[in-house]
C-alpha positions in Angstrom: 89.8 124.9 119.3 88.6 121.3 119.9 90.9 118.5 118.5 89.0 115.4 117.5 91.1 112.2 117.3 89.1 109.5 115.5 91.9 106.9 115.5 94.9 107.0 117.7 96.4 103.9 116.3 99.3 104.8 114.0 100.8 102.6 111.3 104.2 103.5 112.7 104.8 106.2 115.3 108.1 107.6 114.0 107.8 111.0 115.7 109.7 113.9 114.2 111.6 113.2 111.0 115.4 112.7 111.0 116.1 116.1 109.4 114.3 117.8 112.3 116.3 115.9 114.8 119.5 116.9 113.0 118.5 120.6 113.2 117.7 120.4 116.9 116.2 123.7 118.2 116.3 125.1 114.7 113.5 122.7 113.7 110.3 124.5 114.8 108.0 121.7 113.9 107.7 118.4 112.0 104.7 116.4 110.9 105.6 113.3 108.7 101.9 112.3 108.3 103.1 108.7 108.2 100.1 107.2 109.9 96.8 105.4 109.2 94.6 107.9 111.1 91.1 108.9 110.2 91.1 112.7 110.0 88.1 114.7 111.2 87.7 118.4 110.6 90.4 119.1 113.2 93.0 116.3 113.7 96.3 116.1 115.5 98.3 113.5 113.5 99.2 110.6 115.8 102.7 109.8 114.5 104.3 113.1 115.7 104.5 113.6 119.4 107.4 116.0 119.7 107.9 119.3 117.9 104.4 119.1 116.5 103.2 121.6 114.0 99.5 121.4 115.2 96.2 120.1 114.0 95.3 119.7 110.4 92.3 122.0 109.9 90.0 120.9 107.0 86.5 121.4 105.7 86.5 117.7 105.0 88.4 115.0 106.7 90.8 112.5 105.1 92.8 109.5 106.1 96.3 108.1 106.3 96.9 105.6 103.5 99.6 103.2 102.2 97.7 102.8 99.0 99.7 105.3 96.9 99.3 105.7 93.1 103.0 106.5 93.0 105.1 104.7 95.5 107.8 106.4 97.6 111.3 105.8 96.1 113.0 102.5 96.7 114.5 102.2 100.2 112.1 104.8 101.7 111.1 104.1 105.3 107.9 106.1 105.1 104.9 104.0 104.2 101.8 106.2 104.6 100.7 109.7 103.5 97.7 111.9 104.2 95.0 111.3 101.5 91.8 113.2 100.6 89.5 111.6 98.0 88.7 115.0 96.3 90.1 118.4 97.1 87.3 120.2 95.1 86.0 123.1 97.2 88.3 122.1 100.1 89.9 124.4 102.6 92.6 122.6 104.4 95.9 123.5 106.1 98.4 122.4 108.7 99.0 125.4 110.9 101.9 126.2 113.2 101.6 128.9 115.9 104.6 131.1 116.4 105.8 131.5 120.0 105.3 135.3 119.7 103.3 137.7 117.6 105.0 139.6 116.0 107.6 137.0 115.3 111.1 138.4 114.9 112.7 137.4 111.6 115.6 139.9 111.9 118.9 138.2 110.8 117.2 134.8 110.2 116.1 132.4 107.5 112.7 130.7 107.8 111.9 127.7 105.5 108.9 125.5 105.0 108.8 122.2 103.2 106.4 119.4 102.3 105.8 116.7 99.7 102.7 116.5 97.5 101.3 114.2 94.9 98.1 114.6 92.8 96.1 111.6 91.7 96.5 110.6 88.1 92.9 111.7 87.3 93.2 115.0 89.2 91.9 117.9 87.1 94.3 120.8 86.2 95.1 122.9 89.3 93.2 126.2 89.1 94.0 128.2 92.2 95.3 125.6 94.7 97.3 127.0 97.7 100.6 125.5 98.7 101.6 127.4 101.9 101.1 130.8 103.4 103.0 132.7 106.1 102.5 136.2 107.5 100.2 139.2 107.3 100.8 142.0 104.7 101.9 144.5 107.4 105.0 142.3 107.9 107.0 139.7 106.0 104.5 137.6 104.2 104.0 135.3 101.2 101.4 133.0 99.7 102.3 130.1 97.3 100.0 128.5 94.9 99.7 127.0 91.5 99.5 129.6 88.7 95.7 129.6 88.6 95.5 128.3 85.0 93.2 125.5 84.0 96.3 123.9 82.4 98.4 120.9 83.1 101.5 123.0 82.3 100.8 125.5 85.2 103.8 126.0 87.5 103.8 126.6 91.2 104.5 130.2 92.2 105.1 132.5 95.2 103.5 135.9 95.7 105.2 138.3 98.0 102.4 140.3 99.7 104.2 142.1 102.4 105.8 145.1 104.2 108.7 143.1 105.6 110.1 145.9 107.8 106.8 147.3 108.9 107.6 150.8 107.4 104.5 151.4 105.3 106.1 149.9 102.1 103.4 147.5 100.9 104.4 145.3 97.9 102.6 142.6 95.9 104.2 140.6 93.1 105.2 137.1 91.9 108.8 135.9 92.3 110.7 135.5 89.0 112.2 132.2 88.0 115.9 132.0 88.9 118.1 130.3 86.4 117.2 128.2 83.3 113.5 127.6 82.5 113.9 124.5 80.4 113.5 122.2 83.5 110.6 124.0 85.1 108.3 121.8 87.1 104.7 121.9 86.1 101.5 120.4 87.5 101.6 117.2 85.3 105.0 116.4 86.8 103.4 115.9 90.2 100.9 113.3 89.0 103.5 110.7 88.0 106.1 111.7 90.6 106.1 113.0 94.2 107.1 116.6 94.3 109.1 118.4 97.1 108.1 122.0 97.6 110.3 124.3 99.6 109.9 128.0 100.4 112.1 130.4 102.4 111.9 134.0 103.6 114.8 135.8 105.2 116.4 139.0 106.4 120.1 139.9 106.3 120.8 142.1 109.4 124.0 143.4 107.9 122.5 144.8 104.7 118.9 145.1 105.8 117.9 143.1 102.7 114.7 141.0 102.7 114.6 137.9 100.4 112.0 135.3 99.4 112.9 132.1 97.5 111.4 128.8 96.6 112.6 125.5 95.1 110.3 122.9 93.4 111.7 119.4 92.9 110.3 116.4 91.1 111.3 113.4 93.3 113.0 110.7 91.1 112.6 112.9 88.0 114.5 115.7 86.2 112.2 118.6 86.8 113.4 121.3 89.1 113.5 125.1 89.3 113.9 128.0 91.7 112.3 131.3 92.3 114.0 134.2 94.0 113.5 137.9 94.7 112.2 140.5 97.1 109.7 142.4 94.9 111.4 145.7 95.6 111.1 145.5 99.4 113.2 148.3 101.0 116.1 147.3 103.2 115.3 147.8 106.9 117.2 147.1 110.1 114.5 144.7 111.3 112.0 142.2 109.8 108.9 140.8 111.4 106.1 138.3 110.7 102.6 139.3 111.9 99.5 137.1 112.4 100.9 134.6 114.8 100.5 131.5 112.5 102.0 129.8 109.5 100.1 127.5 107.1 103.2 125.3 106.3 101.1 122.9 104.2 97.8 123.9 102.5 95.5 122.4 99.9 92.8 125.1 99.8 91.0 125.3 96.4 88.2 127.7 97.2 89.5 130.7 95.3 88.9 131.4 91.6 89.8 130.0 89.1 88.3 126.8 90.5 89.5 123.3 89.9 87.3 120.2 89.4 89.8 118.7 91.8 90.6 115.1 92.6 92.7 112.9 94.9 95.5 114.5 96.9 98.4 113.0 98.9 100.6 115.0 101.3 103.6 114.0 103.4 106.5 115.2 105.6 105.8 118.8 106.4 108.4 120.8 108.3 109.3 124.3 109.4 112.8 125.4 110.3 114.6 128.6 111.3 118.4 129.3 111.2 120.7 132.3 111.4 120.6 134.1 108.1 121.9 131.8 105.4 121.0 132.4 101.8 122.1 128.9 100.9 120.0 127.0 103.5 117.2 124.7 102.4 115.5 122.1 104.6 116.1 119.7 101.7 114.9 116.1 101.3 113.4 113.9 104.0 115.6 110.8 104.2 112.5 108.8 105.1 111.2 109.5 101.5 114.4 110.1 99.6 117.0 107.9 101.2 119.5 108.2 98.3 119.5 112.0 98.2 122.6 113.7 99.6 121.9 115.3 102.9 121.9 119.1 103.0 125.0 120.9 104.4 125.1 121.5 108.1 
C-alpha cells in the first residue's frame, strides 16, 4: 500500500491523545485527527507519530479543518477535525492492523471510540457504517445507522460472528440496555458532537462473549447503551479473524443509500484491557475537558 502525504504541516502535532498515554500499552492506537492535512486516497495523519492506527483509506480525500459548524466544548484543546464535503457514495475507513491473525481476545475487553458530527444540511443517514471489527468465523461486529431514511434513526450494532470458532454462526442486532427515552438519534449529531464507543469481550472464567456500545451526545442529554451476545455459546477461547479493524468508518455505499452531506470526524482510539465489563475508553479530554475521567 502506498501512503500519499499531500501536506505534512500540521496545525498542532499533539501525538497520541492523553487517554492513550494514560492507558500505556493497553492503548493499541490513537489518531486525534487534529491537523490541517490534505487527505489523498490513502493518508497517514500527520499529528500522530506514536501508536498510530494507520492510514485513512478513502475513495475521496478530505482535509483537516478548524471551520466547524459546531465548535468543540469550551476549554477544548483540540482545534481541527477531519472533514469531507460530502460522504455520498463514499467508502472511507481508518484501519488498524492487529499484531497477529487470529488475534486472541480470550479474557480481554477490546474497545473502539471516535467522535462524529454531521453537517447541518446532511441528509438522513440511510446505511452509514460507524466501525467494523472481525470476520464472521470469529468475534465480529459491524456498527451502522439503522438504515432508515429518517432523522430519528439510531446507531446500532450487528453481531455477525462465531466468537469461539466452534461453528456457531450468529447474526442479530444488539438490544437497547436501559431506558429508551434518552436514545440518541441522527438529528442529535447535527447540532452536537457525538461520542461513539463499542466494545467486544470474553470472560475466560465463564466463557461468555459480550458486545456492548454507548452513544453519547457531547454537551447534550441524549445517551443510550446497547448490550448482548446474540446467543453466542460460551467457549474457553475467543478470537478475532481478518487481521484488521476499521475503528472509524464513514462508508455509505450500501442500501438504503443516503444523499449524504458534510462529515466531521475526530479522536479515534482502540484499546484492550484484561476482561472488564465496566471498562470504556470514555471521553477525550482534548474535546471534553470537563467530563470526569474514566476509572483506572
